[in-house]
Residue frames as qw, qx, qy, qz and C-alpha x, y, z in Angstrom:
[[0.280, -0.596, -0.516, -0.548, 112.77, 33.09, 76.20],
 [0.584, -0.664, -0.417, 0.212, 112.86, 33.08, 79.98],
 [0.496, -0.221, -0.047, 0.838, 115.81, 35.47, 79.93],
 [0.041, 0.367, 0.357, 0.858, 113.88, 37.86, 77.73],
 [0.453, -0.695, -0.484, -0.278, 110.94, 37.82, 80.14],
 [0.628, -0.518, -0.289, 0.504, 113.25, 38.41, 83.08],
 [0.357, -0.006, 0.116, 0.927, 114.90, 41.37, 81.32],
 [0.155, -0.542, -0.455, -0.689, 111.48, 42.78, 80.43],
 [0.562, -0.702, -0.438, 0.015, 110.33, 42.53, 84.04],
 [0.585, -0.367, -0.134, 0.711, 113.56, 44.11, 85.31],
 [0.196, 0.224, 0.269, 0.916, 113.24, 46.95, 82.79],
 [0.329, -0.659, -0.480, -0.477, 109.62, 47.54, 83.81],
 [0.621, -0.641, -0.347, 0.288, 110.56, 47.60, 87.50],
 [0.494, -0.140, 0.016, 0.858, 113.44, 50.00, 86.77],
 [0.005, -0.424, -0.356, -0.833, 111.15, 52.37, 84.88],
 [0.492, -0.695, -0.476, -0.219, 108.55, 52.17, 87.65],
 [0.628, -0.501, -0.247, 0.542, 111.15, 52.91, 90.33],
 [0.343, 0.061, 0.149, 0.925, 112.50, 55.85, 88.31],
 [0.189, -0.576, -0.431, -0.668, 109.01, 57.27, 87.87],
 [0.595, -0.687, -0.415, 0.039, 108.25, 56.88, 91.57],
 [0.590, -0.326, -0.122, 0.729, 111.54, 58.48, 92.57],
 [0.175, 0.272, 0.266, 0.908, 110.96, 61.37, 90.16],
 [0.365, -0.670, -0.454, -0.460, 107.47, 61.90, 91.54],
 [0.652, -0.592, -0.350, 0.321, 108.81, 61.78, 95.09],
 [0.471, -0.117, 0.010, 0.874, 111.51, 64.36, 94.34],
 [0.028, -0.430, -0.357, -0.829, 109.05, 66.65, 92.57],
 [0.506, -0.690, -0.472, -0.216, 106.53, 66.31, 95.40],
 [0.635, -0.505, -0.262, 0.523, 109.15, 67.00, 98.07],
 [0.360, 0.066, 0.121, 0.923, 110.45, 70.00, 96.13],
 [0.192, -0.386, -0.298, -0.852, 107.02, 71.56, 95.78],
 [0.502, -0.508, -0.698, 0.054, 105.64, 70.41, 99.12],
 [0.274, -0.137, -0.350, 0.885, 106.66, 73.68, 100.78],
 [0.039, -0.814, -0.578, -0.044, 104.16, 76.34, 101.77],
 [0.231, 0.293, -0.032, 0.927, 104.37, 80.10, 101.36],
 [0.253, -0.698, -0.614, 0.266, 102.70, 81.93, 104.25],
 [0.187, 0.374, 0.129, 0.899, 101.76, 85.58, 103.73],
 [0.234, -0.723, -0.585, 0.284, 100.21, 88.16, 106.05],
 [0.165, 0.593, 0.104, 0.781, 99.51, 91.91, 106.09],
 [0.247, -0.241, -0.576, 0.741, 99.59, 94.13, 109.18],
 [0.071, -0.824, -0.531, -0.183, 96.68, 96.33, 110.26],
 [0.337, 0.025, -0.168, 0.926, 96.97, 100.02, 111.16],
 [0.043, -0.832, -0.515, 0.200, 95.12, 103.12, 112.35],
 [0.352, 0.074, 0.173, 0.917, 95.34, 106.62, 110.89],
 [0.161, 0.641, 0.360, -0.659, 93.57, 109.99, 110.96],
 [0.555, 0.723, 0.395, 0.112, 91.93, 111.31, 107.82],
 [0.275, 0.948, -0.136, 0.081, 94.42, 113.17, 105.65],
 [0.367, -0.716, 0.592, 0.034, 97.45, 111.44, 107.25],
 [0.646, 0.421, -0.621, -0.143, 99.75, 108.64, 106.02],
 [0.740, -0.399, 0.485, -0.240, 100.29, 105.19, 107.49],
 [0.264, 0.463, -0.823, -0.195, 102.39, 102.08, 106.73],
 [0.918, -0.102, 0.247, -0.293, 101.28, 98.47, 106.43],
 [0.106, -0.571, 0.796, 0.170, 103.74, 95.60, 106.11],
 [0.903, 0.218, -0.221, -0.297, 103.60, 92.54, 103.86],
 [0.398, -0.541, 0.737, -0.081, 105.27, 89.50, 105.43],
 [0.865, 0.277, -0.333, -0.253, 106.23, 86.26, 103.68],
 [0.498, -0.483, 0.718, -0.055, 107.68, 83.00, 104.96],
 [0.917, 0.374, 0.069, -0.121, 108.79, 80.61, 102.20],
 [0.509, -0.522, 0.577, 0.368, 111.91, 78.79, 101.01],
 [0.435, -0.022, 0.734, 0.521, 113.45, 78.43, 97.57],
 [0.392, 0.757, 0.401, -0.335, 111.24, 81.02, 95.89],
 [0.503, 0.152, 0.477, 0.704, 111.92, 81.68, 92.20],
 [0.058, -0.181, -0.204, -0.960, 109.32, 84.42, 91.99],
 [0.037, 0.531, 0.793, -0.297, 105.85, 85.53, 92.96],
 [0.071, -0.258, -0.278, -0.923, 103.11, 87.92, 91.97],
 [0.173, -0.575, -0.769, 0.221, 100.05, 89.28, 93.72],
 [0.020, -0.567, -0.183, -0.803, 98.10, 92.39, 94.60],
 [0.145, -0.290, -0.633, 0.703, 97.38, 94.24, 97.81],
 [0.085, -0.560, -0.584, -0.581, 93.78, 95.30, 97.29],
 [0.136, -0.378, -0.478, 0.781, 92.18, 98.26, 99.04],
 [0.209, 0.826, 0.521, -0.047, 89.38, 100.78, 98.57],
 [0.463, 0.170, 0.168, 0.854, 90.90, 103.40, 96.29],
 [0.143, -0.768, -0.327, -0.532, 88.07, 105.79, 97.16],
 [0.604, -0.792, -0.079, -0.039, 89.30, 105.85, 100.78],
 [0.668, -0.545, 0.320, 0.393, 93.03, 105.16, 100.49],
 [0.543, 0.815, -0.201, -0.027, 95.72, 106.43, 98.15],
 [0.911, -0.138, 0.069, 0.382, 98.92, 104.41, 97.68],
 [0.012, -0.971, 0.201, 0.125, 101.86, 106.79, 98.14],
 [0.159, 0.696, -0.701, 0.006, 104.88, 104.50, 98.18],
 [0.991, -0.107, -0.070, -0.045, 106.07, 100.87, 98.20],
 [0.036, -0.796, 0.591, -0.128, 109.37, 100.19, 99.96],
 [0.849, 0.120, -0.511, 0.062, 111.44, 97.00, 99.83],
 [0.722, -0.680, 0.123, 0.027, 112.71, 95.73, 103.17],
 [0.018, 0.792, -0.602, -0.098, 116.54, 95.89, 103.40],
 [0.127, -0.356, 0.921, 0.096, 118.01, 92.79, 101.76],
 [0.699, 0.239, 0.527, -0.420, 114.60, 91.38, 100.81],
 [0.687, 0.617, -0.194, -0.331, 115.31, 91.29, 97.08],
 [0.783, -0.281, 0.506, 0.226, 118.53, 89.30, 97.45],
 [0.298, -0.209, 0.658, 0.659, 119.70, 88.27, 93.98],
 [0.237, 0.570, 0.751, 0.234, 116.26, 89.03, 92.55],
 [0.031, 0.070, 0.114, 0.991, 114.25, 92.10, 91.66],
 [0.180, 0.567, 0.679, -0.430, 110.91, 93.62, 92.72],
 [0.025, 0.189, 0.459, 0.868, 108.60, 95.33, 90.26],
 [0.163, 0.495, 0.619, -0.588, 105.40, 97.32, 90.75],
 [0.318, 0.647, 0.604, 0.339, 102.62, 98.49, 88.47],
 [0.218, -0.119, -0.010, 0.969, 103.18, 102.08, 87.43],
 [0.181, 0.719, 0.599, -0.302, 100.40, 104.67, 87.37],
 [0.357, 0.847, 0.258, 0.299, 99.62, 107.85, 85.54],
 [0.401, 0.447, -0.211, 0.772, 101.86, 110.91, 85.62],
 [0.264, -0.529, 0.277, -0.758, 102.03, 112.22, 89.16],
 [0.847, -0.300, 0.242, -0.367, 100.91, 108.85, 90.55],
 [0.054, 0.564, -0.818, -0.097, 103.86, 106.44, 90.80],
 [0.152, 0.001, 0.986, -0.076, 101.66, 103.42, 91.49],
 [0.427, -0.167, -0.537, -0.709, 98.54, 102.33, 89.65],
 [0.808, -0.430, -0.143, -0.376, 97.49, 99.94, 92.41],
 [0.543, -0.634, 0.531, -0.147, 98.99, 97.53, 94.91],
 [0.961, 0.266, -0.074, 0.001, 100.23, 94.96, 92.35],
 [0.266, -0.765, 0.580, 0.083, 103.70, 93.54, 93.02],
 [0.924, 0.334, -0.187, -0.001, 106.05, 91.14, 91.24],
 [0.396, -0.720, 0.566, 0.070, 109.30, 89.41, 92.14],
 [0.924, 0.349, -0.152, 0.022, 111.76, 87.26, 90.14],
 [0.428, -0.728, 0.527, 0.091, 115.07, 85.70, 91.17],
 [0.493, 0.529, -0.666, -0.185, 117.79, 83.79, 89.30],
 [0.378, 0.064, -0.899, 0.211, 118.03, 81.24, 92.11],
 [0.514, -0.595, -0.608, -0.110, 115.70, 80.15, 94.88],
 [0.038, 0.462, -0.320, 0.827, 115.32, 82.84, 97.55],
 [0.393, -0.422, -0.769, 0.276, 114.28, 82.27, 101.17],
 [0.179, -0.562, -0.039, -0.807, 111.91, 84.78, 102.75],
 [0.521, -0.421, -0.683, 0.291, 111.32, 85.06, 106.47],
 [0.209, -0.508, -0.334, 0.766, 109.79, 88.34, 107.60],
 [0.285, 0.818, 0.206, -0.454, 108.74, 91.69, 106.18],
 [0.598, 0.152, 0.504, 0.604, 109.42, 92.04, 102.46],
 [0.129, 0.480, 0.352, 0.793, 107.41, 95.12, 101.44],
 [0.074, -0.485, -0.507, 0.709, 106.00, 98.21, 103.18],
 [0.113, 0.598, 0.564, 0.558, 103.03, 99.98, 101.61],
 [0.110, -0.271, -0.317, 0.902, 102.50, 103.63, 102.54],
 [0.020, 0.636, 0.690, 0.344, 98.90, 104.87, 102.24],
 [0.044, -0.031, 0.197, -0.979, 97.31, 108.28, 102.70],
 [0.084, 0.544, 0.810, -0.205, 93.80, 108.27, 104.13],
 [0.092, 0.458, 0.393, 0.792, 91.65, 110.62, 102.09],
 [0.138, -0.051, 0.331, -0.932, 89.80, 113.54, 103.66],
 [0.630, -0.011, 0.075, -0.772, 86.22, 113.15, 104.88],
 [0.763, 0.055, -0.619, -0.175, 86.65, 109.36, 105.18],
 [0.347, -0.467, 0.653, -0.484, 86.33, 107.32, 108.36],
 [0.924, -0.047, 0.162, -0.344, 85.79, 103.76, 109.52],
 [0.623, -0.335, 0.681, 0.190, 87.50, 100.42, 108.94],
 [0.598, 0.629, -0.322, -0.378, 88.87, 99.85, 105.43],
 [0.929, -0.097, 0.352, 0.056, 89.66, 96.25, 104.49],
 [0.273, 0.725, -0.588, -0.235, 93.01, 95.44, 102.83],
 [0.900, -0.070, 0.422, -0.081, 93.83, 91.97, 101.50],
 [0.113, -0.467, 0.754, 0.449, 96.33, 90.04, 99.41],
 [0.791, 0.399, 0.315, -0.340, 94.67, 88.68, 96.28],
 [0.792, 0.598, -0.120, -0.036, 95.69, 86.73, 93.16],
 [0.270, -0.754, 0.598, 0.014, 98.87, 85.55, 94.89],
 [0.971, 0.211, -0.101, 0.042, 101.05, 82.92, 93.19],
 [0.312, -0.772, 0.551, 0.065, 104.44, 81.87, 94.59],
 [0.859, 0.409, -0.300, -0.067, 106.80, 79.72, 92.51],
 [0.787, -0.482, 0.349, 0.161, 109.26, 77.14, 93.81],
 [0.513, 0.779, -0.353, -0.068, 112.62, 77.37, 92.06],
 [0.510, -0.583, 0.632, -0.025, 114.55, 74.58, 93.77],
 [0.484, -0.075, 0.834, 0.256, 114.19, 71.95, 91.04],
 [0.339, 0.406, 0.742, 0.413, 113.41, 71.97, 87.33],
 [0.029, -0.509, -0.334, -0.793, 110.90, 74.47, 86.04],
 [0.156, -0.129, 0.462, -0.863, 109.29, 76.74, 88.66],
 [0.323, -0.399, -0.840, -0.176, 106.28, 75.07, 90.25],
 [0.353, -0.626, -0.050, -0.693, 103.50, 76.89, 92.13],
 [0.187, 0.061, -0.809, 0.553, 103.78, 76.56, 95.91],
 [0.332, -0.662, -0.670, -0.055, 100.83, 76.15, 98.20],
 [0.102, 0.359, -0.180, 0.910, 100.05, 79.57, 99.63],
 [0.363, -0.624, -0.667, 0.184, 98.36, 80.49, 102.90],
 [0.032, 0.544, -0.017, 0.838, 97.19, 84.01, 103.70],
 [0.384, -0.322, -0.728, 0.469, 96.91, 84.52, 107.44],
 [0.108, -0.550, -0.481, 0.675, 94.27, 86.68, 109.10],
 [0.229, 0.810, 0.436, 0.317, 92.28, 89.67, 107.92],
 [0.413, -0.197, -0.104, 0.883, 93.84, 93.13, 107.81],
 [0.075, 0.862, 0.457, 0.205, 92.40, 96.63, 107.76],
 [0.289, 0.145, -0.150, 0.934, 93.21, 100.31, 108.06],
 [0.175, -0.752, -0.613, 0.171, 90.95, 102.13, 110.51],
 [0.229, 0.398, 0.103, 0.882, 90.52, 105.79, 109.60],
 [0.230, -0.637, -0.570, 0.465, 89.51, 108.20, 112.35],
 [0.154, 0.931, 0.248, 0.218, 88.27, 111.78, 112.02],
 [0.471, 0.501, -0.255, 0.680, 90.92, 114.46, 112.17],
 [0.544, -0.728, -0.389, 0.151, 89.50, 116.20, 115.29],
 [0.189, -0.967, 0.168, 0.034, 91.59, 118.64, 117.34],
 [0.681, 0.463, -0.412, 0.389, 95.29, 118.79, 116.69],
 [0.682, -0.392, -0.406, 0.465, 97.47, 118.53, 119.83],
 [0.307, 0.072, -0.071, 0.946, 98.77, 122.09, 119.35],
 [0.295, -0.466, -0.301, -0.778, 95.28, 123.52, 119.07],
 [0.691, -0.531, -0.488, -0.046, 94.20, 121.64, 122.19],
 [0.583, -0.232, -0.309, 0.715, 97.16, 123.06, 124.15],
 [0.077, 0.235, 0.087, 0.965, 96.31, 126.59, 123.00],
 [0.492, -0.546, -0.423, -0.530, 92.68, 126.17, 124.07],
 [0.712, -0.469, -0.448, 0.270, 93.76, 124.94, 127.52],
 [0.437, -0.066, -0.165, 0.882, 96.18, 127.88, 127.93],
 [0.140, -0.401, -0.241, -0.872, 93.47, 130.37, 126.93],
 [0.629, -0.576, -0.456, -0.253, 91.09, 128.90, 129.51],
 [0.684, -0.348, -0.360, 0.530, 93.75, 129.01, 132.23],
 [0.260, 0.123, -0.019, 0.958, 94.61, 132.62, 131.43],
 [0.347, -0.519, -0.343, -0.702, 90.92, 133.60, 131.57],
 [0.713, -0.545, -0.439, 0.037, 90.52, 131.91, 134.96],
 [0.587, -0.174, -0.241, 0.753, 93.69, 133.58, 136.25],
 [0.046, 0.332, 0.126, 0.934, 92.43, 137.00, 135.12],
 [0.535, -0.592, -0.387, -0.462, 89.10, 136.51, 136.91],
 [0.749, -0.446, -0.375, 0.317, 90.85, 135.40, 140.11],
 [0.444, 0.051, -0.114, 0.887, 93.19, 138.39, 139.93],
 [0.186, -0.480, -0.213, -0.831, 90.29, 140.83, 139.63],
 [0.685, -0.579, -0.393, -0.204, 88.45, 139.21, 142.54],
 [0.708, -0.261, -0.316, 0.575, 91.60, 139.31, 144.65],
 [0.218, 0.252, -0.011, 0.943, 92.03, 143.03, 143.95],
 [0.425, -0.558, -0.286, -0.653, 88.45, 143.70, 144.99],
 [0.777, -0.491, -0.387, 0.073, 88.78, 141.67, 148.19],
 [0.603, -0.072, -0.235, 0.759, 92.00, 143.48, 149.06],
 [0.025, 0.365, 0.072, 0.928, 90.37, 146.91, 148.61],
 [0.514, -0.600, -0.489, -0.371, 87.30, 146.17, 150.76],
 [0.629, -0.466, -0.439, 0.440, 88.97, 146.19, 154.26],
 [0.293, -0.027, -0.051, 0.954, 90.37, 149.69, 153.69],
 [0.239, -0.417, -0.379, -0.791, 86.97, 150.97, 152.71],
 [0.636, -0.580, -0.485, -0.155, 85.18, 149.46, 155.67],
 [0.608, -0.282, -0.348, 0.656, 88.01, 150.52, 157.99],
 [0.119, 0.160, 0.045, 0.979, 87.74, 154.15, 156.90],
 [0.442, -0.497, -0.426, -0.613, 84.01, 154.00, 157.32],
 [0.693, -0.490, -0.499, 0.173, 84.33, 152.54, 160.82],
 [0.453, -0.128, -0.227, 0.853, 86.84, 155.23, 161.81],
 [0.102, -0.327, -0.221, -0.913, 84.48, 157.90, 160.53],
 [0.595, -0.545, -0.475, -0.352, 81.58, 156.45, 162.52],
 [0.665, -0.365, -0.443, 0.478, 83.76, 156.25, 165.68],
 [0.255, 0.030, -0.087, 0.962, 84.80, 159.89, 165.37],
 [0.306, -0.429, -0.356, -0.772, 81.22, 160.91, 164.76],
 [0.670, -0.535, -0.510, -0.064, 80.01, 159.03, 167.81],
 [0.559, -0.238, -0.343, 0.716, 82.81, 160.55, 169.95],
 [0.045, 0.179, 0.065, 0.981, 81.90, 164.05, 168.86],
 [0.484, -0.485, -0.473, -0.554, 78.22, 163.35, 169.50],
 [0.683, -0.471, -0.505, 0.239, 78.95, 162.11, 173.00],
 [0.398, -0.081, -0.212, 0.889, 81.12, 165.15, 173.71],
 [0.179, -0.349, -0.236, -0.889, 78.29, 167.48, 172.70],
 [0.634, -0.525, -0.512, -0.244, 75.90, 165.63, 175.03],
 [0.631, -0.339, -0.433, 0.547, 78.26, 165.95, 177.93],
 [0.176, 0.080, -0.053, 0.980, 78.58, 169.68, 177.35]]
């Protein structure tokens, strides 16, 4: 009877230790954190600009999320994977209507084995629409990152750092147009100076001839008086 009790206690302790060890392994496997950030940028209306999505995480089996922006002010032109970012996995993006390759900023990633990320993974190219200005907020939303280092993929804790935006300025003068305006002004000033210089150069001859005429007249007048 005592032996049976001892075996029961040992079995209970063994099960308890196994459960605790399993919980510890699972906790340590999913204790990592995925840190994500998006860069800010400035652009003139009607021009294109890039913003970068950065991730730092280890043993990632996959993730999904969306880069949200004001579609009335910004148009997504292209999404580019950073060299080597996919590894043994694959990126996917939501497709849009004909003529628009992307419906929005949604992105997906899946890998056969855990993938480590440390740096830029995606570059989003936007075109600022005409007649739009001011700061446009962009943010990562609905982000879920899965740990693939043990068992079934488990969601990792995710942290999104900082606030990002695209500041759109008015188109204003183009550099070429500004240079042309400056050249036109300089040419006009040079023409005015040239005309003034010509006039100043002609004046001494005129006054000199007049002075010579007056001298001759006075000499003749004096000669008549003497006679």
